[in-house]
Structures are given as C-alpha cells and as structure tokens.
C-alpha positions as CSV (number, residue, x, y, z in Angstrom):
1,X,0.0,0.0,0.0
2,X,2.9,2.4,0.7
3,X,4.3,2.3,-2.8
4,X,0.8,2.7,-4.3
5,X,0.2,5.7,-2.1
6,X,3.5,7.2,-3.2
7,X,2.7,6.7,-6.8
8,X,-0.8,8.1,-6.5
9,X,0.4,11.1,-4.5
10,X,3.1,11.8,-7.0
11,X,0.6,11.6,-9.9
12,X,-1.9,13.8,-8.1
13,X,0.4,16.5,-6.8
14,X,2.4,16.6,-10.0
15,X,-0.8,17.6,-11.8
16,X,-1.5,20.3,-9.2
17,X,2.1,21.7,-9.4
18,X,1.9,21.7,-13.2
19,X,-1.4,23.6,-13.1
20,X,0.0,26.5,-11.0
21,X,2.3,28.2,-13.5
22,X,-0.1,28.5,-16.4
23,X,-2.8,29.8,-14.1
24,X,-0.8,32.2,-12.0
25,X,2.3,32.8,-14.1
26,X,6.0,32.5,-13.2
27,X,6.4,35.7,-11.4
28,X,3.3,35.7,-9.2
29,X,4.2,36.0,-5.5
30,X,1.3,33.8,-4.4
31,X,2.8,30.9,-6.4
32,X,5.5,30.3,-3.8
33,X,2.9,30.2,-1.0
34,X,0.7,27.8,-3.0
35,X,3.7,25.5,-3.8
36,X,4.8,25.5,-0.2
37,X,1.3,24.5,0.9
38,X,1.2,21.7,-1.7
39,X,4.6,20.5,-0.5
40,X,3.3,20.1,3.1
41,X,0.2,18.2,1.9
42,X,2.3,15.9,-0.3
43,X,4.7,15.2,2.5
44,X,1.8,14.5,4.9
45,X,0.1,12.2,2.5
46,X,3.2,10.1,1.9
47,X,5.2,10.2,5.1
48,X,2.6,10.2,7.9
49,X,0.5,7.4,9.3
50,X,-2.4,7.2,11.7
51,X,-3.5,10.4,13.4
52,X,-0.6,12.3,12.0
53,X,-1.8,11.8,8.4
54,X,-4.5,14.4,7.7
55,X,-4.4,14.2,3.9
56,X,-6.6,11.3,2.8
57,X,-7.9,11.7,-0.7
58,X,-10.5,9.4,-2.0
59,X,-11.9,9.0,-5.5
60,X,-15.4,10.3,-6.1
61,X,-16.9,6.8,-6.4
62,X,-15.7,5.8,-2.9
63,X,-16.8,9.1,-1.5
64,X,-20.3,8.6,-3.0
65,X,-20.5,5.2,-1.5
66,X,-19.4,6.4,1.9
67,X,-21.9,9.3,1.9
68,X,-24.7,7.0,0.7
69,X,-24.0,4.5,3.5
70,X,-24.2,7.4,6.0
71,X,-27.7,8.1,4.7
72,X,-27.0,11.1,2.5
73,X,-28.5,11.5,-1.0
74,X,-26.5,13.0,-3.9
75,X,-28.2,16.1,-5.4
76,X,-26.9,16.3,-8.9
77,X,-25.7,19.7,-10.2
78,X,-27.4,21.1,-13.2
79,X,-25.6,21.8,-16.5
80,X,-26.3,25.5,-15.8
81,X,-24.1,25.4,-12.7
82,X,-21.3,23.7,-14.7
83,X,-21.5,26.4,-17.4
84,X,-21.6,29.2,-14.8
85,X,-18.4,27.8,-13.2
86,X,-16.7,27.6,-16.6
87,X,-17.6,31.2,-17.4
88,X,-16.3,32.4,-14.0
89,X,-13.0,30.6,-14.4
90,X,-12.6,32.0,-17.8
91,X,-13.3,35.5,-16.6
92,X,-10.9,35.2,-13.7
93,X,-8.0,34.0,-15.8
94,X,-7.0,37.5,-17.0
95,X,-7.6,36.5,-20.7
96,X,-5.1,33.6,-20.4
97,X,-6.1,30.5,-22.3
98,X,-6.0,27.6,-19.9
99,X,-6.3,24.7,-22.3
100,X,-5.3,22.2,-19.7
101,X,-8.1,23.1,-17.3
102,X,-11.3,21.1,-17.4
103,X,-14.7,21.4,-15.7
104,X,-17.3,18.8,-16.3
105,X,-20.3,17.1,-14.7
106,X,-19.7,13.4,-14.0
107,X,-22.1,11.2,-12.1
108,X,-23.7,14.1,-10.3
109,X,-20.5,15.9,-9.3
110,X,-18.5,18.7,-10.9
111,X,-15.0,17.5,-11.7
112,X,-12.2,20.0,-11.9
113,X,-9.2,18.7,-13.7
114,X,-5.8,19.5,-15.3
115,X,-4.5,17.9,-18.4
116,X,-7.0,15.0,-18.3
117,X,-6.5,14.3,-14.6
118,X,-9.4,15.0,-12.2
119,X,-8.0,16.9,-9.2
120,X,-11.1,17.5,-7.2
121,X,-14.9,17.0,-7.3
122,X,-17.5,19.2,-5.9
123,X,-20.8,17.6,-4.9
124,X,-24.0,18.5,-3.1
125,X,-25.7,16.1,-0.6
126,X,-28.9,16.1,1.4
C-alpha cells in the first residue's frame, strides 16, 4: 500500500504543481505560497500514518458510497451550474487561455481537472 500511495500522491500532486504556473504565471508572488502548501500536503500524505496523516484523498466513487452508506443522498448539479463555473473561471484567468483546465459534470458531481487528470470533485448532498 505504501508504494501505491507514493505513486498516486506523485501523480496527483504533479498535476497540481503543473497547473499553478499556467494559471498564475511564473512571477506571481502567491505561487511560492501555494507550492509550499502543496509540498506540506504531499509530505503528509506520503510520510505520515495514523492520526498524523491528515491528507486522505478518495476517488469520487468511494466518497459517494461512503456518503450514501451514511444516509445522504446526492443532489446532482445542473448543467447550468457547470457552465456558470466555466464562465467564472474564464473571466478570472485574465484572458489567459488555460487549455489544460477542465470542468465537467460526471455522475452528479462537478469534476475539476488539469491535463486530463481529475483533481477534485464538488458535490452536493442532502
């Protein structure tokens, strides 16, 4: 499990690091802060165990199953919400073309990705 966790963490955080420069630019002062935060999370997800490990990422399918078993019901997001998010992201990118960025509705959640890799999923539950 450790080697699998290292490989998955490397893949996930590599995509996050790769997405920072095209979105913020090379000379943005916030970039260093973001990369330092990502470094702490990567280190925690690989090097820590038990209570010390706070970064525990799950794929959306497992999250959906966990939430359903707890009695929650997924409330799918409308395509209008997805389109609204896409427009807001485009407006906030200072006219930069972020071809690697993806936002799409999948199985009731909104998937945010970079270069074909889903990085996070937003979902609503009741």
